[in-house]
C-alpha positions in Angstrom: 11.7 -27.1 26.5 13.0 -26.6 23.2 15.1 -29.6 21.7 18.6 -29.0 20.9 21.5 -31.2 19.9 23.2 -34.1 21.9 24.5 -37.6 21.8 23.3 -40.8 21.9 23.0 -42.6 25.5 21.8 -46.1 26.0 21.9 -48.3 29.3 20.9 -52.3 29.1 19.0 -53.8 32.1 17.9 -57.2 32.6 14.5 -58.2 31.4 11.6 -56.9 33.8 10.0 -60.4 34.9 14.0 -61.3 35.5 14.6 -58.3 38.4 11.8 -59.7 41.3 14.6 -62.9 40.8 17.5 -61.0 40.6 16.4 -59.4 43.4 15.9 -62.3 45.8 18.9 -63.8 44.9 20.9 -60.7 45.9 18.8 -60.9 49.0 19.4 -64.0 49.8 23.5 -64.3 49.2 23.4 -61.2 51.6 21.5 -62.3 54.5 24.0 -65.9 54.2 26.6 -63.2 54.1 25.8 -61.3 57.1 24.0 -64.8 58.7 25.8 -67.5 60.7 28.8 -69.2 59.1 29.4 -72.9 58.5 31.3 -74.4 61.8 34.3 -77.0 61.5 33.7 -80.4 61.6 33.1 -80.6 65.4 35.0 -84.1 66.1 38.5 -85.2 65.8 39.4 -85.6 61.8 42.8 -88.1 62.5 41.9 -92.0 63.5 43.8 -93.0 66.4 45.9 -95.9 66.4 43.8 -99.0 67.1 44.8 -101.0 70.1 46.4 -104.1 68.0 48.2 -101.2 66.5 49.5 -100.5 70.0 50.2 -103.6 71.5 52.2 -104.4 68.5 54.4 -101.0 69.1 54.8 -102.1 73.2 55.8 -105.6 72.2 58.1 -104.4 69.6 59.7 -101.8 72.3 59.3 -104.3 75.2 60.3 -107.4 73.4 61.2 -107.5 70.3 64.0 -104.8 70.2 65.9 -106.6 73.3 65.4 -109.7 71.8 67.2 -108.5 68.2 69.6 -106.3 70.0 70.5 -109.7 71.6 71.2 -111.6 68.6 73.4 -108.9 67.3 75.6 -108.6 70.4 76.3 -111.7 70.0 76.9 -112.0 66.3 79.3 -109.3 66.9 81.2 -111.4 70.1 81.3 -114.2 67.6 82.7 -112.8 64.7 85.2 -111.0 66.8 86.1 -114.5 68.6 86.1 -115.6 65.1 88.6 -113.3 63.5 90.8 -113.3 66.5 91.2 -117.0 66.2 89.7 -118.0 69.7 88.1 -120.9 68.9 91.7 -122.4 66.7 92.6 -122.0 69.9 92.8 -124.7 72.9 93.9 -122.5 75.7 91.2 -119.7 74.8 87.8 -122.2 73.7 87.3 -124.9 77.2 84.7 -126.5 74.3 88.2 -127.1 72.0 90.6 -128.5 74.9 87.9 -130.3 76.1 87.8 -132.2 72.4 91.5 -132.2 72.3 92.0 -134.0 75.2 89.3 -136.6 74.5 91.2 -137.1 71.4 94.3 -137.9 73.7 93.3 -139.4 76.1 92.7 -143.1 74.9 96.1 -143.1 73.5 97.5 -142.0 76.7 96.3 -144.5 78.3 97.6 -146.3 75.9 100.9 -145.6 76.1 101.0 -145.6 79.8 99.0 -148.6 80.7 100.0 -151.1 77.7 103.2 -150.0 76.1 105.7 -148.9 78.7 104.5 -152.0 81.2 105.3 -154.7 77.9 108.5 -152.7 77.5 109.8 -152.6 80.7 108.2 -156.2 81.5 110.5 -157.0 78.4 113.3 -155.5 79.6 113.2 -156.8 83.2 113.2 -160.2 81.4 116.6 -159.9 79.5 118.1 -158.1 82.4 118.4 -155.3 80.9 116.3 -152.8 82.8 117.5 -149.0 82.5 119.3 -149.9 79.6 119.8 -148.0 76.1 117.5 -150.5 74.3 114.4 -149.9 76.8 115.2 -146.0 76.6 114.6 -146.5 72.6 111.8 -148.9 73.0 109.9 -146.2 75.0 111.0 -142.7 73.1 109.9 -144.6 70.1 106.5 -145.3 72.3 106.0 -142.2 73.1 106.7 -140.5 70.2 104.5 -143.1 68.2 102.1 -141.4 70.5 102.1 -138.1 70.1 102.0 -138.8 66.3 99.1 -140.2 67.2 97.4 -137.9 68.8 98.4 -135.3 66.9 97.1 -137.0 63.5 93.6 -137.4 65.5 93.7 -133.5 66.9 94.5 -132.2 63.1 91.8 -134.7 61.6 89.6 -132.9 64.1 90.1 -129.6 63.7 90.1 -130.3 59.7 87.2 -132.8 59.7 84.7 -131.1 62.7 85.9 -127.7 63.7 87.0 -126.2 60.9 83.0 -127.4 59.4 81.9 -126.2 63.0 83.2 -122.6 62.4 82.1 -122.5 58.5 78.9 -122.7 59.9 79.1 -120.4 62.4 80.0 -117.8 60.1 77.7 -118.6 58.5 75.0 -118.1 60.9 76.1 -115.0 61.4 75.6 -113.8 57.3 72.1 -114.4 58.7 71.9 -112.4 62.1 70.3 -109.5 60.4 67.7 -111.4 59.0 67.2 -113.5 62.2 67.1 -110.3 64.1 63.9 -109.1 61.6 62.1 -112.1 62.1 61.7 -111.5 65.8 59.8 -108.9 64.3 57.4 -110.9 62.1 54.7 -112.0 65.2 54.4 -107.7 65.7 54.2 -107.0 61.6 51.2 -109.2 61.1 49.7 -107.9 64.6 50.1 -104.1 63.3 48.7 -104.5 59.8 45.6 -106.0 61.2 45.7 -102.7 63.6 47.0 -100.7 60.6 43.2 -102.2 58.2 41.5 -101.1 61.3 42.6 -97.9 61.8 42.1 -97.0 58.1 38.3 -97.9 58.5 38.2 -95.7 60.9 39.5 -92.9 59.2 37.4 -93.7 56.2 34.1 -94.0 58.6 35.5 -90.4 60.1 35.9 -89.0 56.3 32.0 -90.0 55.4 31.1 -88.4 59.0 32.9 -84.8 57.8 31.7 -84.9 54.5 28.1 -85.3 55.7 28.7 -82.5 58.3 30.1 -79.9 55.4 27.2 -81.2 53.0 24.4 -79.8 55.9 26.8 -76.8 56.6 26.5 -75.7 52.9 23.4 -76.2 51.9 21.6 -72.5 52.0 25.2 -71.3 49.9 24.3 -74.3 47.2 20.7 -73.4 47.2 21.6 -69.7 46.4 24.3 -70.9 43.9 21.4 -73.6 42.0 19.2 -70.5 41.8 21.8 -68.0 40.9 22.3 -70.5 37.7 18.9 -70.9 37.0 18.4 -66.7 37.0 21.0 -65.2 35.8 21.9 -65.2 32.1 21.1 -62.8 29.1 16.9 -63.5 29.0 16.1 -60.7 26.9 17.4 -57.4 27.8 15.6 -53.6 28.1 17.7 -51.2 26.2 16.6 -47.5 27.3 18.5 -44.1 26.3 18.4 -41.0 25.3 17.7 -40.1 21.4 19.2 -37.5 19.0 17.9 -34.5 19.2 16.9 -32.3 16.2 17.8 -28.7 15.6 15.8 -25.8 18.2 13.4 -23.4 16.0 16.3 -20.5 16.5 18.7 -23.0 14.7 16.1 -24.8 12.5 15.6 -21.0 11.4 19.4 -19.7 10.9 19.9 -22.7 9.0 16.8 -22.6 6.8 17.8 -18.7 5.8 21.0 -19.2 5.3 20.2 -22.0 2.5 17.7 -19.9 0.5 20.5 -17.1 1.1 22.8 -19.1 -0.9 20.2 -20.8 -3.6 18.4 -17.1 -4.2 22.2 -15.6 -4.4 22.4 -18.0 -8.3 19.5 -14.3 -9.1 21.1 -11.1 -9.8 19.4 -8.6 -7.6 17.2 -9.7 -5.0 17.5 -13.4 -5.4 19.8 -13.4 -2.2 17.1 -11.6 0.5 14.1 -13.1 -1.5 16.3 -16.6 -0.7 17.2 -16.2 3.1 13.0 -15.3 3.5 11.9 -18.7 2.1 14.5 -20.2 3.8 13.8 -18.7 7.2 10.2 -19.6 6.9 10.8 -23.1 5.5 13.4 -23.9 8.0 11.1 -22.8 10.9 8.2 -24.6 9.6 9.9 -28.1 9.8 12.2 -27.8 12.8 10.2 -29.9 15.6 10.2 -28.7 19.1 
């Protein structure tokens, strides 16, 4: 069949020696895609609480929390009593009443057992019992006893009671620290449990890694094989080259060219040139 003119088309293909490997790669990839898929890790992926951690949690809930609540409640009650002045009022504080009574007792005993009997004995000796002098003397003695009790009580309150209240106030400020200190044993136990749990989680993660490694063996092999056989190792170019004119096209073209050349000669130049050009075009055209 005679050839004709046309565009040049090309196609690039892998090298001949590369094609079998690529075909094998695609077959394996397809088998892998259509075959069984990787399975999820069969075991638990999260480490459970260590027994030490569980014991610490139970101790905090069952023991520490109630104890700490007791400390907080007592601190709140004491703080309210201090602000209300309870510890400075003997009618509200039995301990304060007892302390003040202990201060007054020896003074009152001295008054009733020594000073007043002596005053009465003196009045009897002067035969003035019930007189004004006796009354004045007894009044002075009673007033001295009251003053002594008052001074001693004031000194007690200033030196001991107020100092005790100051210490109590400072202790209240430490109540949160005291409550937190109750959690220290459980915190130590929990720290041990946390370390053990961390180790257990690390072991689980290692098992997951090994499982995933085994599940993806085929995929890794295909990927490595693809890296080896893929790439441009040289290519083969095939295509249809440019086709020249047909015999008819060559003859007509030659005749036209010969006629153009022969036209420079008068008379028969054009006809002769066309004939010669046609013969030349026919002979030189391939196909």
